[in-house]
N, CA, C and O atoms as a CHARMM CRD file, in Angstrom:
* protein
*
  288
    1    1 MET  N     90.53400 225.50200  53.15900 PROA 1      0.00000
    2    1 MET  CA    89.54300 224.61200  53.72300 PROA 1      0.00000
    3    1 MET  C     88.15800 225.09100  53.24400 PROA 1      0.00000
    4    1 MET  O     87.86100 226.28200  53.33400 PROA 1      0.00000
    5    2 PRO  N     87.33700 224.20800  52.75200 PROA 2      0.00000
    6    2 PRO  CA    86.00100 224.59600  52.28700 PROA 2      0.00000
    7    2 PRO  C     85.13600 225.16400  53.41700 PROA 2      0.00000
    8    2 PRO  O     85.30000 224.81200  54.58500 PROA 2      0.00000
    9    3 VAL  N     84.23000 226.03400  53.04300 PROA 3      0.00000
   10    3 VAL  CA    83.37200 226.70300  54.01800 PROA 3      0.00000
   11    3 VAL  C     82.58700 225.70100  54.85600 PROA 3      0.00000
   12    3 VAL  O     82.44300 225.88200  56.06500 PROA 3      0.00000
   13    4 THR  N     82.08800 224.66600  54.23600 PROA 4      0.00000
   14    4 THR  CA    81.29900 223.66100  54.96400 PROA 4      0.00000
   15    4 THR  C     82.12200 223.03800  56.08900 PROA 4      0.00000
   16    4 THR  O     81.62900 222.87900  57.20600 PROA 4      0.00000
   17    5 LEU  N     83.37000 222.68700  55.79700 PROA 5      0.00000
   18    5 LEU  CA    84.23100 222.10100  56.83400 PROA 5      0.00000
   19    5 LEU  C     84.54800 223.11300  57.93500 PROA 5      0.00000
   20    5 LEU  O     84.61300 222.75700  59.11100 PROA 5      0.00000
   21    6 LEU  N     84.74200 224.36500  57.55100 PROA 6      0.00000
   22    6 LEU  CA    84.99900 225.40400  58.54800 PROA 6      0.00000
   23    6 LEU  C     83.81000 225.55900  59.48700 PROA 6      0.00000
   24    6 LEU  O     83.97700 225.67300  60.70200 PROA 6      0.00000
   25    7 LYS  N     82.61100 225.56300  58.91700 PROA 7      0.00000
   26    7 LYS  CA    81.40400 225.69500  59.73600 PROA 7      0.00000
   27    7 LYS  C     81.24800 224.50200  60.67100 PROA 7      0.00000
   28    7 LYS  O     80.88600 224.66700  61.83600 PROA 7      0.00000
   29    8 GLU  N     81.51900 223.30900  60.16700 PROA 8      0.00000
   30    8 GLU  CA    81.42000 222.10900  61.00300 PROA 8      0.00000
   31    8 GLU  C     82.41600 222.16000  62.15400 PROA 8      0.00000
   32    8 GLU  O     82.07700 221.84100  63.29300 PROA 8      0.00000
   33    9 LYS  N     83.64900 222.56400  61.85000 PROA 9      0.00000
   34    9 LYS  CA    84.67000 222.66800  62.89000 PROA 9      0.00000
   35    9 LYS  C     84.27200 223.70600  63.92600 PROA 9      0.00000
   36    9 LYS  O     84.42700 223.48300  65.12700 PROA 9      0.00000
   37   10 LEU  N     83.76300 224.83100  63.46400 PROA 10     0.00000
   38   10 LEU  CA    83.31900 225.87600  64.37900 PROA 10     0.00000
   39   10 LEU  C     82.21300 225.37300  65.30200 PROA 10     0.00000
   40   10 LEU  O     82.24500 225.62000  66.50800 PROA 10     0.00000
   41   11 MET  N     81.25200 224.67800  64.74400 PROA 11     0.00000
   42   11 MET  CA    80.15100 224.14900  65.54500 PROA 11     0.00000
   43   11 MET  C     80.65300 223.13900  66.58200 PROA 11     0.00000
   44   11 MET  O     80.19600 223.13600  67.72400 PROA 11     0.00000
   45   12 GLU  N     81.58100 222.29700  66.18300 PROA 12     0.00000
   46   12 GLU  CA    82.15200 221.32400  67.12200 PROA 12     0.00000
   47   12 GLU  C     82.89900 222.03100  68.25400 PROA 12     0.00000
   48   12 GLU  O     82.76200 221.68100  69.42700 PROA 12     0.00000
   49   13 ASP  N     83.69000 223.03000  67.87300 PROA 13     0.00000
   50   13 ASP  CA    84.44900 223.76900  68.88200 PROA 13     0.00000
   51   13 ASP  C     83.52800 224.50800  69.84600 PROA 13     0.00000
   52   13 ASP  O     83.76800 224.51700  71.05300 PROA 13     0.00000
   53   14 ILE  N     82.48400 225.12200  69.32100 PROA 14     0.00000
   54   14 ILE  CA    81.54100 225.84800  70.16800 PROA 14     0.00000
   55   14 ILE  C     80.79700 224.88800  71.09500 PROA 14     0.00000
   56   14 ILE  O     80.58500 225.19500  72.26800 PROA 14     0.00000
   57   15 ALA  N     80.40600 223.74300  70.57700 PROA 15     0.00000
   58   15 ALA  CA    79.65200 222.76900  71.37200 PROA 15     0.00000
   59   15 ALA  C     80.42100 222.30700  72.61400 PROA 15     0.00000
   60   15 ALA  O     79.81300 221.92200  73.61200 PROA 15     0.00000
   61   16 SER  N     81.72900 222.34400  72.55400 PROA 16     0.00000
   62   16 SER  CA    82.53000 221.87500  73.68300 PROA 16     0.00000
   63   16 SER  C     82.78300 222.96000  74.73300 PROA 16     0.00000
   64   16 SER  O     83.40900 222.69000  75.75800 PROA 16     0.00000
   65   17 LEU  N     82.30800 224.17200  74.48900 PROA 17     0.00000
   66   17 LEU  CA    82.54600 225.28300  75.41200 PROA 17     0.00000
   67   17 LEU  C     81.48600 225.34400  76.50900 PROA 17     0.00000
   68   17 LEU  O     80.36300 224.87600  76.32200 PROA 17     0.00000
   69   18 PRO  N     81.85000 225.92400  77.66000 PROA 18     0.00000
   70   18 PRO  CA    80.83700 226.16400  78.69100 PROA 18     0.00000
   71   18 PRO  C     79.87900 227.27500  78.23500 PROA 18     0.00000
   72   18 PRO  O     80.19300 228.04100  77.32400 PROA 18     0.00000
   73   19 GLU  N     78.72700 227.35000  78.87200 PROA 19     0.00000
   74   19 GLU  CA    77.67100 228.29200  78.45500 PROA 19     0.00000
   75   19 GLU  C     78.16900 229.74000  78.38000 PROA 19     0.00000
   76   19 GLU  O     77.84100 230.45100  77.43100 PROA 19     0.00000
   77   20 LYS  N     78.94500 230.17900  79.35500 PROA 20     0.00000
   78   20 LYS  CA    79.45400 231.56200  79.37000 PROA 20     0.00000
   79   20 LYS  C     80.28800 231.84600  78.13400 PROA 20     0.00000
   80   20 LYS  O     80.16500 232.91000  77.52700 PROA 20     0.00000
   81   21 LYS  N     81.12700 230.90900  77.76500 PROA 21     0.00000
   82   21 LYS  CA    81.98100 231.09400  76.58800 PROA 21     0.00000
   83   21 LYS  C     81.14800 231.09700  75.29800 PROA 21     0.00000
   84   21 LYS  O     81.46900 231.81400  74.35100 PROA 21     0.00000
   85   22 ILE  N     80.09100 230.30000  75.26600 PROA 22     0.00000
   86   22 ILE  CA    79.21500 230.28600  74.09700 PROA 22     0.00000
   87   22 ILE  C     78.56300 231.65400  73.93100 PROA 22     0.00000
   88   22 ILE  O     78.44800 232.16100  72.81600 PROA 22     0.00000
   89   23 LYS  N     78.13700 232.25000  75.04400 PROA 23     0.00000
   90   23 LYS  CA    77.55800 233.58800  74.98400 PROA 23     0.00000
   91   23 LYS  C     78.58800 234.58600  74.46700 PROA 23     0.00000
   92   23 LYS  O     78.25400 235.46500  73.67300 PROA 23     0.00000
   93   24 ASP  N     79.83500 234.45900  74.91100 PROA 24     0.00000
   94   24 ASP  CA    80.89900 235.33800  74.43000 PROA 24     0.00000
   95   24 ASP  C     81.08300 235.18600  72.91800 PROA 24     0.00000
   96   24 ASP  O     81.27900 236.17500  72.21200 PROA 24     0.00000
   97   25 VAL  N     81.02000 233.96500  72.42900 PROA 25     0.00000
   98   25 VAL  CA    81.15600 233.71500  70.99100 PROA 25     0.00000
   99   25 VAL  C     80.01000 234.38900  70.23600 PROA 25     0.00000
  100   25 VAL  O     80.23000 235.02800  69.20800 PROA 25     0.00000
  101   26 ILE  N     78.79700 234.24400  70.74700 PROA 26     0.00000
  102   26 ILE  CA    77.63700 234.86900  70.10100 PROA 26     0.00000
  103   26 ILE  C     77.77900 236.38800  70.09400 PROA 26     0.00000
  104   26 ILE  O     77.50800 237.03300  69.08200 PROA 26     0.00000
  105   27 ASP  N     78.20400 236.96000  71.21800 PROA 27     0.00000
  106   27 ASP  CA    78.41100 238.40700  71.28900 PROA 27     0.00000
  107   27 ASP  C     79.46700 238.86400  70.28100 PROA 27     0.00000
  108   27 ASP  O     79.31400 239.90700  69.64600 PROA 27     0.00000
  109   28 PHE  N     80.52700 238.08500  70.14000 PROA 28     0.00000
  110   28 PHE  CA    81.57700 238.44600  69.19900 PROA 28     0.00000
  111   28 PHE  C     81.07900 238.37300  67.75900 PROA 28     0.00000
  112   28 PHE  O     81.40800 239.23700  66.94700 PROA 28     0.00000
  113   29 VAL  N     80.29700 237.35900  67.44000 PROA 29     0.00000
  114   29 VAL  CA    79.73800 237.23900  66.09600 PROA 29     0.00000
  115   29 VAL  C     78.82500 238.43200  65.81300 PROA 29     0.00000
  116   29 VAL  O     78.86000 238.99400  64.71800 PROA 29     0.00000
  117   30 GLU  N     78.02000 238.81500  66.78100 PROA 30     0.00000
  118   30 GLU  CA    77.14900 239.98500  66.61500 PROA 30     0.00000
  119   30 GLU  C     77.98000 241.24300  66.39400 PROA 30     0.00000
  120   30 GLU  O     77.62400 242.09200  65.57700 PROA 30     0.00000
  121   31 TYR  N     79.09100 241.36100  67.12500 PROA 31     0.00000
  122   31 TYR  CA    79.98100 242.50500  66.93700 PROA 31     0.00000
  123   31 TYR  C     80.54300 242.51900  65.51700 PROA 31     0.00000
  124   31 TYR  O     80.59900 243.57100  64.88000 PROA 31     0.00000
  125   32 LEU  N     80.95400 241.36700  65.02600 PROA 32     0.00000
  126   32 LEU  CA    81.50000 241.30400  63.66800 PROA 32     0.00000
  127   32 LEU  C     80.47800 241.75300  62.63400 PROA 32     0.00000
  128   32 LEU  O     80.82200 242.43600  61.66900 PROA 32     0.00000
  129   33 LYS  N     79.23000 241.37200  62.83500 PROA 33     0.00000
  130   33 LYS  CA    78.16200 241.81200  61.92500 PROA 33     0.00000
  131   33 LYS  C     77.92700 243.31100  62.06200 PROA 33     0.00000
  132   33 LYS  O     77.77000 244.02600  61.07200 PROA 33     0.00000
  133   34 LEU  N     77.90700 243.76600  63.30200 PROA 34     0.00000
  134   34 LEU  CA    77.58200 245.14400  63.61700 PROA 34     0.00000
  135   34 LEU  C     78.62300 246.12800  63.08800 PROA 34     0.00000
  136   34 LEU  O     78.27200 247.19600  62.58600 PROA 34     0.00000
  137   35 LYS  N     79.88200 245.77800  63.19700 PROA 35     0.00000
  138   35 LYS  CA    80.93200 246.73700  62.85700 PROA 35     0.00000
  139   35 LYS  C     80.93100 247.11400  61.38200 PROA 35     0.00000
  140   35 LYS  O     81.66900 248.01500  60.98300 PROA 35     0.00000
  141   36 GLU  N     80.13200 246.45600  60.57200 PROA 36     0.00000
  142   36 GLU  CA    80.03100 246.80700  59.15900 PROA 36     0.00000
  143   36 GLU  C     78.90200 247.80300  58.89500 PROA 36     0.00000
  144   36 GLU  O     78.80200 248.33800  57.79000 PROA 36     0.00000
  145   37 ASP  N     78.05500 248.05900  59.88700 PROA 37     0.00000
  146   37 ASP  CA    76.93600 248.97400  59.71800 PROA 37     0.00000
  147   37 ASP  C     77.41500 250.42400  59.73400 PROA 37     0.00000
  148   37 ASP  O     78.27700 250.79200  60.53200 PROA 37     0.00000
  149   38 ASP  N     76.85000 251.24400  58.84600 PROA 38     0.00000
  150   38 ASP  CA    77.25600 252.64900  58.75500 PROA 38     0.00000
  151   38 ASP  C     77.03000 253.40900  60.05200 PROA 38     0.00000
  152   38 ASP  O     77.86300 254.22500  60.44600 PROA 38     0.00000
  153   39 TRP  N     75.89500 253.14700  60.72900 PROA 39     0.00000
  154   39 TRP  CA    75.61900 253.88100  61.95500 PROA 39     0.00000
  155   39 TRP  C     76.63800 253.55100  63.03300 PROA 39     0.00000
  156   39 TRP  O     76.98200 254.41100  63.84300 PROA 39     0.00000
  157   40 PHE  N     77.12800 252.30500  63.05400 PROA 40     0.00000
  158   40 PHE  CA    78.12000 251.92100  64.04800 PROA 40     0.00000
  159   40 PHE  C     79.45400 252.60400  63.75700 PROA 40     0.00000
  160   40 PHE  O     80.13500 253.06700  64.67200 PROA 40     0.00000
  161   41 ILE  N     79.81600 252.66200  62.49700 PROA 41     0.00000
  162   41 ILE  CA    81.05600 253.34100  62.10000 PROA 41     0.00000
  163   41 ILE  C     80.97100 254.81500  62.48400 PROA 41     0.00000
  164   41 ILE  O     81.93400 255.37800  63.00600 PROA 41     0.00000
  165   42 ALA  N     79.81800 255.44600  62.22700 PROA 42     0.00000
  166   42 ALA  CA    79.62900 256.84900  62.59600 PROA 42     0.00000
  167   42 ALA  C     79.71800 257.02300  64.11400 PROA 42     0.00000
  168   42 ALA  O     80.31500 257.98500  64.59600 PROA 42     0.00000
  169   43 PHE  N     79.12600 256.09600  64.86400 PROA 43     0.00000
  170   43 PHE  CA    79.17300 256.14600  66.32900 PROA 43     0.00000
  171   43 PHE  C     80.61800 256.07500  66.82100 PROA 43     0.00000
  172   43 PHE  O     81.02000 256.86200  67.67700 PROA 43     0.00000
  173   44 VAL  N     81.39000 255.14900  66.29100 PROA 44     0.00000
  174   44 VAL  CA    82.78800 254.99200  66.70300 PROA 44     0.00000
  175   44 VAL  C     83.58800 256.24200  66.34400 PROA 44     0.00000
  176   44 VAL  O     84.39500 256.71500  67.14400 PROA 44     0.00000
  177   45 ASN  N     83.36700 256.77100  65.15600 PROA 45     0.00000
  178   45 ASN  CA    84.07900 257.98700  64.74000 PROA 45     0.00000
  179   45 ASN  C     83.73700 259.16400  65.65100 PROA 45     0.00000
  180   45 ASN  O     84.61600 259.94200  66.01900 PROA 45     0.00000
  181   46 LYS  N     82.45700 259.29300  66.01400 PROA 46     0.00000
  182   46 LYS  CA    82.02900 260.37300  66.90000 PROA 46     0.00000
  183   46 LYS  C     82.69600 260.24000  68.26200 PROA 46     0.00000
  184   46 LYS  O     83.22600 261.21200  68.79900 PROA 46     0.00000
  185   47 ARG  N     82.66800 259.02100  68.82100 PROA 47     0.00000
  186   47 ARG  CA    83.27900 258.80200  70.13500 PROA 47     0.00000
  187   47 ARG  C     84.79100 259.01900  70.08500 PROA 47     0.00000
  188   47 ARG  O     85.37500 259.52600  71.04200 PROA 47     0.00000
  189   48 SER  N     85.42300 258.64100  68.98400 PROA 48     0.00000
  190   48 SER  CA    86.86800 258.85400  68.84300 PROA 48     0.00000
  191   48 SER  C     87.19000 260.34000  68.81600 PROA 48     0.00000
  192   48 SER  O     88.15900 260.78100  69.43500 PROA 48     0.00000
  193   49 SER  N     86.38700 261.10800  68.10500 PROA 49     0.00000
  194   49 SER  CA    86.58000 262.54900  68.03100 PROA 49     0.00000
  195   49 SER  C     86.43900 263.19100  69.40900 PROA 49     0.00000
  196   49 SER  O     87.23800 264.05000  69.78300 PROA 49     0.00000
  197   50 ILE  N     85.43800 262.77900  70.15200 PROA 50     0.00000
  198   50 ILE  CA    85.23500 263.30100  71.51700 PROA 50     0.00000
  199   50 ILE  C     86.43900 262.95200  72.39600 PROA 50     0.00000
  200   50 ILE  O     86.92400 263.79000  73.15600 PROA 50     0.00000
  201   51 ALA  N     86.91100 261.71700  72.28700 PROA 51     0.00000
  202   51 ALA  CA    88.05500 261.27800  73.09900 PROA 51     0.00000
  203   51 ALA  C     89.30500 262.08500  72.76900 PROA 51     0.00000
  204   51 ALA  O     90.05700 262.45000  73.67300 PROA 51     0.00000
  205   52 LYS  N     89.53800 262.36700  71.50000 PROA 52     0.00000
  206   52 LYS  CA    90.71000 263.16600  71.10700 PROA 52     0.00000
  207   52 LYS  C     90.62600 264.56700  71.69200 PROA 52     0.00000
  208   52 LYS  O     91.61800 265.09600  72.19400 PROA 52     0.00000
  209   53 LYS  N     89.43500 265.17400  71.62700 PROA 53     0.00000
  210   53 LYS  CA    89.25200 266.51600  72.18400 PROA 53     0.00000
  211   53 LYS  C     89.47900 266.50200  73.69300 PROA 53     0.00000
  212   53 LYS  O     90.11100 267.40700  74.23800 PROA 53     0.00000
  213   54 GLN  N     88.96600 265.48500  74.36000 PROA 54     0.00000
  214   54 GLN  CA    89.14600 265.38400  75.80800 PROA 54     0.00000
  215   54 GLN  C     90.61700 265.20800  76.16300 PROA 54     0.00000
  216   54 GLN  O     91.10300 265.78200  77.13800 PROA 54     0.00000
  217   55 ARG  N     91.30700 264.42800  75.38100 PROA 55     0.00000
  218   55 ARG  CA    92.73100 264.19200  75.66300 PROA 55     0.00000
  219   55 ARG  C     93.52500 265.48800  75.50400 PROA 55     0.00000
  220   55 ARG  O     94.38200 265.80800  76.32700 PROA 55     0.00000
  221   56 ARG  N     93.22800 266.22900  74.42900 PROA 56     0.00000
  222   56 ARG  CA    93.92200 267.50400  74.22100 PROA 56     0.00000
  223   56 ARG  C     93.63100 268.48900  75.35300 PROA 56     0.00000
  224   56 ARG  O     94.47900 269.30600  75.71200 PROA 56     0.00000
  225   57 ALA  N     92.43400 268.40100  75.90500 PROA 57     0.00000
  226   57 ALA  CA    92.04700 269.28600  77.00500 PROA 57     0.00000
  227   57 ALA  C     92.57300 268.79700  78.35600 PROA 57     0.00000
  228   57 ALA  O     92.36300 269.44600  79.38000 PROA 57     0.00000
  229   58 GLY  N     93.24900 267.66300  78.35400 PROA 58     0.00000
  230   58 GLY  CA    93.82300 267.13200  79.58200 PROA 58     0.00000
  231   58 GLY  C     92.85700 266.30200  80.41100 PROA 58     0.00000
  232   58 GLY  O     93.14100 265.97800  81.56400 PROA 58     0.00000
  233   59 ARG  N     91.72900 265.96000  79.83100 PROA 59     0.00000
  234   59 ARG  CA    90.75600 265.14500  80.55900 PROA 59     0.00000
  235   59 ARG  C     91.04400 263.66600  80.35300 PROA 59     0.00000
  236   59 ARG  O     91.78500 263.27200  79.45200 PROA 59     0.00000
  237   60 LYS  N     90.43900 262.86700  81.21200 PROA 60     0.00000
  238   60 LYS  CA    90.59500 261.41900  81.11300 PROA 60     0.00000
  239   60 LYS  C     89.68300 260.87200  80.03700 PROA 60     0.00000
  240   60 LYS  O     88.67300 261.48300  79.68600 PROA 60     0.00000
  241   61 PHE  N     90.05200 259.70900  79.51700 PROA 61     0.00000
  242   61 PHE  CA    89.21300 259.02900  78.53300 PROA 61     0.00000
  243   61 PHE  C     88.00000 258.41700  79.21900 PROA 61     0.00000
  244   61 PHE  O     88.03500 258.10700  80.41000 PROA 61     0.00000
  245   62 THR  N     86.93900 258.24800  78.45900 PROA 62     0.00000
  246   62 THR  CA    85.73300 257.60200  78.95500 PROA 62     0.00000
  247   62 THR  C     86.02800 256.12000  79.19300 PROA 62     0.00000
  248   62 THR  O     86.69000 255.47300  78.38100 PROA 62     0.00000
  249   63 LYS  N     85.53800 255.59900  80.29700 PROA 63     0.00000
  250   63 LYS  CA    85.74400 254.18400  80.59900 PROA 63     0.00000
  251   63 LYS  C     84.99600 253.31200  79.60200 PROA 63     0.00000
  252   63 LYS  O     83.94900 253.70300  79.08600 PROA 63     0.00000
  253   64 LEU  N     85.53400 252.14100  79.33800 PROA 64     0.00000
  254   64 LEU  CA    84.89400 251.19700  78.42500 PROA 64     0.00000
  255   64 LEU  C     83.47700 250.87100  78.88300 PROA 64     0.00000
  256   64 LEU  O     82.56800 250.76700  78.05900 PROA 64     0.00000
  257   65 GLU  N     83.28400 250.71100  80.18300 PROA 65     0.00000
  258   65 GLU  CA    81.96200 250.38600  80.71600 PROA 65     0.00000
  259   65 GLU  C     80.94900 251.47600  80.37400 PROA 65     0.00000
  260   65 GLU  O     79.79700 251.18100  80.05600 PROA 65     0.00000
  261   66 ASP  N     81.38400 252.73800  80.44200 PROA 66     0.00000
  262   66 ASP  CA    80.49100 253.85100  80.11400 PROA 66     0.00000
  263   66 ASP  C     80.13400 253.85900  78.62800 PROA 66     0.00000
  264   66 ASP  O     78.99600 254.13900  78.25200 PROA 66     0.00000
  265   67 LEU  N     81.11100 253.55200  77.80500 PROA 67     0.00000
  266   67 LEU  CA    80.84300 253.46700  76.35900 PROA 67     0.00000
  267   67 LEU  C     79.85900 252.35000  76.05600 PROA 67     0.00000
  268   67 LEU  O     78.96200 252.50600  75.22700 PROA 67     0.00000
  269   68 GLN  N     80.03300 251.22900  76.73100 PROA 68     0.00000
  270   68 GLN  CA    79.12600 250.10300  76.50800 PROA 68     0.00000
  271   68 GLN  C     77.70700 250.44100  76.95100 PROA 68     0.00000
  272   68 GLN  O     76.74700 250.03800  76.29500 PROA 68     0.00000
  273   69 LYS  N     77.55900 251.17000  78.04900 PROA 69     0.00000
  274   69 LYS  CA    76.22800 251.58100  78.51900 PROA 69     0.00000
  275   69 LYS  C     75.57800 252.50000  77.48600 PROA 69     0.00000
  276   69 LYS  O     74.38900 252.36600  77.19500 PROA 69     0.00000
  277   70 GLU  N     76.35300 253.42700  76.93600 PROA 70     0.00000
  278   70 GLU  CA    75.82300 254.36500  75.93900 PROA 70     0.00000
  279   70 GLU  C     75.39900 253.61400  74.66600 PROA 70     0.00000
  280   70 GLU  O     74.39100 253.95400  74.04800 PROA 70     0.00000
  281   71 TYR  N     76.16200 252.61400  74.29100 PROA 71     0.00000
  282   71 TYR  CA    75.87200 251.84200  73.08000 PROA 71     0.00000
  283   71 TYR  C     74.59200 251.03700  73.22700 PROA 71     0.00000
  284   71 TYR  O     73.79900 250.94500  72.29100 PROA 71     0.00000
  285   72 ARG  N     74.39300 250.46000  74.39300 PROA 72     0.00000
  286   72 ARG  CA    73.22700 249.59500  74.61300 PROA 72     0.00000
  287   72 ARG  C     72.05500 250.44700  74.87000 PROA 72     0.00000
  288   72 ARG  O     70.95600 249.93600  75.08400 PROA 72     0.00000
């Protein structure tokens, strides 16, 4: 399917969503852009390393909410 048609379909699908879902779509698009940035990859690798060390030490993993607070 050509890119133009894909974009049109996406816009139509988004237009039919409630406001909350539109915000979720925007957040997801931002995430897709973000996950390609070197600093984000380094951040994820650092947090993964910390989580592995904590797991080996018998500690609990950091909650998703806490990770999100640290990221923002």
